[in-house]
N, CA, C and O atoms as a DFTB+ gen file, in Angstrom:
276 C
 N C O
     1  1     155.018      76.208      75.688
     2  2     154.988      76.134      77.149
     3  2     154.683      77.530      77.743
     4  3     153.796      77.661      78.586
     5  1     155.403      78.542      77.310
     6  2     155.164      79.904      77.801
     7  2     153.741      80.343      77.495
     8  3     153.078      80.981      78.313
     9  1     153.293      79.989      76.306
    10  2     151.947      80.361      75.886
    11  2     150.915      79.725      76.813
    12  3     149.965      80.378      77.245
    13  1     151.115      78.449      77.109
    14  2     150.197      77.736      78.001
    15  2     150.171      78.397      79.372
    16  3     149.106      78.605      79.954
    17  1     151.359      78.727      79.883
    18  2     151.456      79.377      81.186
    19  2     150.698      80.696      81.178
    20  3     149.971      81.014      82.118
    21  1     150.875      81.449      80.114
    22  2     150.202      82.734      79.979
    23  2     148.691      82.557      80.018
    24  3     147.988      83.272      80.732
    25  1     148.208      81.609      79.252
    26  2     146.767      81.346      79.203
    27  2     146.267      80.965      80.588
    28  3     145.218      81.428      81.034
    29  1     147.045      80.103      81.269
    30  2     146.653      79.651      82.596
    31  2     146.589      80.829      83.562
    32  3     145.655      80.951      84.355
    33  1     147.611      81.704      83.480
    34  2     147.638      82.884      84.349
    35  2     146.413      83.755      84.101
    36  3     145.750      84.209      85.033
    37  1     146.133      83.975      82.829
    38  2     144.971      84.798      82.487
    39  2     143.702      84.171      83.050
    40  3     142.824      84.863      83.567
    41  1     143.624      82.846      82.940
    42  2     142.449      82.134      83.442
    43  2     142.305      82.359      84.946
    44  3     141.212      82.644      85.436
    45  1     143.407      82.230      85.667
    46  2     143.378      82.427      87.123
    47  2     142.961      83.855      87.447
    48  3     142.110      84.083      88.307
    49  1     143.571      84.819      86.746
    50  2     143.226      86.221      86.977
    51  2     141.751      86.450      86.701
    52  3     141.059      87.135      87.455
    53  1     141.286      85.866      85.610
    54  2     139.882      86.029      85.230
    55  2     138.975      85.465      86.322
    56  3     137.972      86.071      86.699
    57  1     139.355      84.297      86.812
    58  2     138.553      83.682      87.878
    59  2     138.546      84.563      89.117
    60  3     137.502      84.753      89.741
    61  1     139.690      85.095      89.470
    62  2     139.774      85.980      90.638
    63  2     138.895      87.204      90.431
    64  3     138.203      87.648      91.347
    65  1     138.930      87.748      89.209
    66  2     138.090      88.908      88.896
    67  2     136.627      88.574      89.101
    68  3     135.875      89.348      89.692
    69  1     136.235      87.415      88.607
    70  2     134.835      86.992      88.758
    71  2     134.494      86.885      90.240
    72  3     133.444      87.347      90.689
    73  1     135.405      86.265      90.990
    74  2     135.168      86.098      92.430
    75  2     134.992      87.445      93.117
    76  3     134.043      87.642      93.876
    77  1     135.920      88.382      92.846
    78  2     135.849      89.670      93.535
    79  2     134.617      90.452      93.114
    80  3     133.940      91.052      93.950
    81  1     134.324      90.448      91.812
    82  2     133.147      91.202      91.356
    83  2     131.882      90.560      91.914
    84  3     130.929      91.258      92.260
    85  1     131.871      89.242      92.001
    86  2     130.719      88.546      92.578
    87  2     130.582      88.914      94.048
    88  3     129.479      89.132      94.549
    89  1     131.720      88.979      94.731
    90  2     131.708      89.364      96.145
    91  2     131.174      90.769      96.330
    92  3     130.360      91.032      97.214
    93  1     131.653      91.680      95.468
    94  2     131.177      93.066      95.549
    95  2     129.683      93.134      95.272
    96  3     128.945      93.838      95.961
    97  1     129.244      92.395      94.255
    98  2     127.821      92.390      93.900
    99  2     127.002      91.859      95.067
   100  3     125.959      92.414      95.416
   101  1     127.490      90.775      95.665
   102  2     126.789      90.168      96.797
   103  2     126.711      91.152      97.963
   104  3     125.660      91.312      98.584
   105  1     127.834      91.807      98.250
   106  2     127.862      92.784      99.342
   107  2     126.901      93.930      99.045
   108  3     126.164      94.383      99.921
   109  1     126.921      94.391      97.795
   110  2     126.033      95.486      97.403
   111  2     124.574      95.110      97.556
   112  3     123.767      95.885      98.069
   113  1     124.245      93.900      97.099
   114  2     122.859      93.426      97.198
   115  2     122.455      93.306      98.662
   116  3     121.362      93.715      99.054
   117  1     123.356      92.737      99.465
   118  2     123.065      92.567     100.895
   119  2     122.811      93.910     101.561
   120  3     121.848      94.075     102.310
   121  1     123.699      94.879     101.275
   122  2     123.548      96.214     101.873
   123  2     122.247      96.853     101.412
   124  3     121.507      97.436     102.205
   125  1     121.978      96.730     100.101
   126  2     120.752      97.324      99.551
   127  2     119.522      96.707     100.212
   128  3     118.577      97.411     100.567
   129  1     119.544      95.382     100.372
   130  2     118.417      94.694     101.010
   131  2     118.269      95.142     102.456
   132  3     117.159      95.384     102.930
   133  1     119.386      95.251     103.146
   134  2     119.343      95.674     104.549
   135  2     118.760      97.077     104.664
   136  3     117.910      97.341     105.514
   137  1     119.229      97.974     103.796
   138  2     118.734      99.357     103.822
   139  2     117.248      99.390     103.491
   140  3     116.459     100.047     104.171
   141  1     116.879      98.663     102.427
   142  2     115.470      98.631     102.019
   143  2     114.617      98.042     103.139
   144  3     113.532      98.543     103.431
   145  1     115.116      96.974     103.762
   146  2     114.392      96.356     104.864
   147  2     114.215      97.320     106.020
   148  3     113.135      97.415     106.603
   149  1     115.289      98.040     106.351
   150  2     115.221      99.012     107.440
   151  2     114.214     100.106     107.145
   152  3     113.397     100.463     107.994
   153  1     114.282     100.637     105.926
   154  2     113.347     101.695     105.526
   155  2     111.919     101.166     105.572
   156  3     111.008     101.839     106.053
   157  1     111.738      99.931     105.057
   158  2     110.408      99.322     105.029
   159  2     109.857      99.185     106.442
   160  3     108.703      99.520     106.705
   161  1     110.694      98.692     107.343
   162  2     110.259      98.501     108.733
   163  2     109.906      99.843     109.369
   164  3     108.901      99.966     110.069
   165  1     110.753     100.854     109.114
   166  2     110.498     102.182     109.693
   167  2     109.184     102.743     109.167
   168  3     108.351     103.228     109.933
   169  1     109.010     102.671     107.844
   170  2     107.779     103.191     107.228
   171  2     106.571     102.433     107.763
   172  3     105.541     103.025     108.088
   173  1     106.716     101.101     107.847
   174  2     105.624     100.268     108.351
   175  2     105.291     100.664     109.788
   176  3     104.123     100.813     110.145
   177  1     106.318     100.832     110.597
   178  2     106.106     101.207     111.992
   179  2     105.415     102.553     112.114
   180  3     104.488     102.712     112.909
   181  1     105.866     103.523     111.324
   182  2     105.264     104.861     111.379
   183  2     103.807     104.807     110.940
   184  3     102.929     105.363     111.599
   185  1     103.558     104.125     109.811
   186  2     102.182     104.069     109.309
   187  2     101.289     103.306     110.278
   188  3     100.125     103.658     110.471
   189  1     101.842     102.259     110.886
   190  2     101.074     101.482     111.861
   191  2     100.748     102.344     113.077
   192  3      99.615     102.359     113.558
   193  1     101.754     103.058     113.563
   194  2     101.544     103.933     114.721
   195  2     100.506     105.003     114.388
   196  3      99.645     105.324     115.208
   197  1     100.598     105.544     113.186
   198  2      99.652     106.582     112.767
   199  2      98.234     106.016     112.715
   200  3      97.285     106.625     113.208
   201  1      98.116     104.827     112.102
   202  2      96.809     104.183     111.978
   203  2      96.224     103.882     113.351
   204  3      95.050     104.141     113.613
   205  1      97.058     103.334     114.215
   206  2      96.610     102.983     115.566
   207  2      96.211     104.242     116.323
   208  3      95.222     104.254     117.056
   209  1      96.989     105.295     116.137
   210  2      96.690     106.554     116.812
   211  2      95.350     107.098     116.326
   212  3      94.570     107.640     117.109
   213  1      95.090     106.951     115.036
   214  2      93.840     107.447     114.468
   215  2      92.639     106.735     115.087
   216  3      91.643     107.370     115.435
   217  1      92.741     105.418     115.219
   218  2      91.598     104.641     115.702
   219  2      91.580     104.527     117.223
   220  3      90.523     104.341     117.826
   221  1      92.773     104.642     117.848
   222  2      92.856     104.536     119.295
   223  2      92.642     103.113     119.783
   224  3      92.247     102.896     120.929
   225  1      92.904     102.135     118.906
   226  2      92.686     100.728     119.277
   227  2      93.630     100.325     120.403
   228  3      93.225      99.678     121.368
   229  1      94.893     100.717     120.266
   230  2      95.889     100.298     121.253
   231  2      95.546     100.844     122.627
   232  3      95.686     100.142     123.628
   233  1      95.100     102.083     122.684
   234  2      94.730     102.673     123.974
   235  2      93.600     101.875     124.609
   236  3      93.652     101.557     125.797
   237  1      92.579     101.550     123.823
   238  2      91.454     100.770     124.354
   239  2      91.915      99.399     124.819
   240  3      91.544      98.941     125.899
   241  1      92.735      98.743     123.984
   242  2      93.219      97.405     124.328
   243  2      94.041      97.445     125.609
   244  3      93.860      96.613     126.499
   245  1      94.944      98.415     125.697
   246  2      95.792      98.483     126.887
   247  2      94.945      98.796     128.118
   248  3      95.208      98.274     129.201
   249  1      93.943      99.635     127.960
   250  2      93.050      99.929     129.087
   251  2      92.355      98.657     129.550
   252  3      92.300      98.363     130.744
   253  1      91.818      97.898     128.576
   254  2      91.136      96.638     128.910
   255  2      92.084      95.693     129.620
   256  3      91.738      95.094     130.638
   257  1      93.295      95.563     129.066
   258  2      94.277      94.649     129.657
   259  2      94.613      95.059     131.083
   260  3      94.648      94.224     131.987
   261  1      94.858      96.349     131.279
   262  2      95.265      96.810     132.605
   263  2      94.104      96.771     133.591
   264  3      94.306      96.490     134.773
   265  1      92.896      97.047     133.123
   266  2      91.759      97.038     134.045
   267  2      91.387      95.616     134.427
   268  3      90.925      95.376     135.543
   269  1      91.585      94.654     133.503
   270  2      91.290      93.257     133.823
   271  2      92.234      92.742     134.897
   272  3      91.843      91.947     135.752
   273  1      93.486      93.201     134.847
   274  2      94.450      92.773     135.866
   275  2      94.216      93.624     137.102
   276  3      94.906      93.455     138.107
């Protein structure tokens, strides 16, 4: 009986460990994805702004839009 209880306790502890480590892993992945996404968006925005600045497309488009109105 004591042995069974011990095994059961270990099983519960093991399950809790899995749950917590899974939670930590999930949180870590989520944070990493969020950071990577943020960096990606920032880099994309900067490169887009640089590209647009080089060609001056946005300036022409905005001029056309404003002059049409």
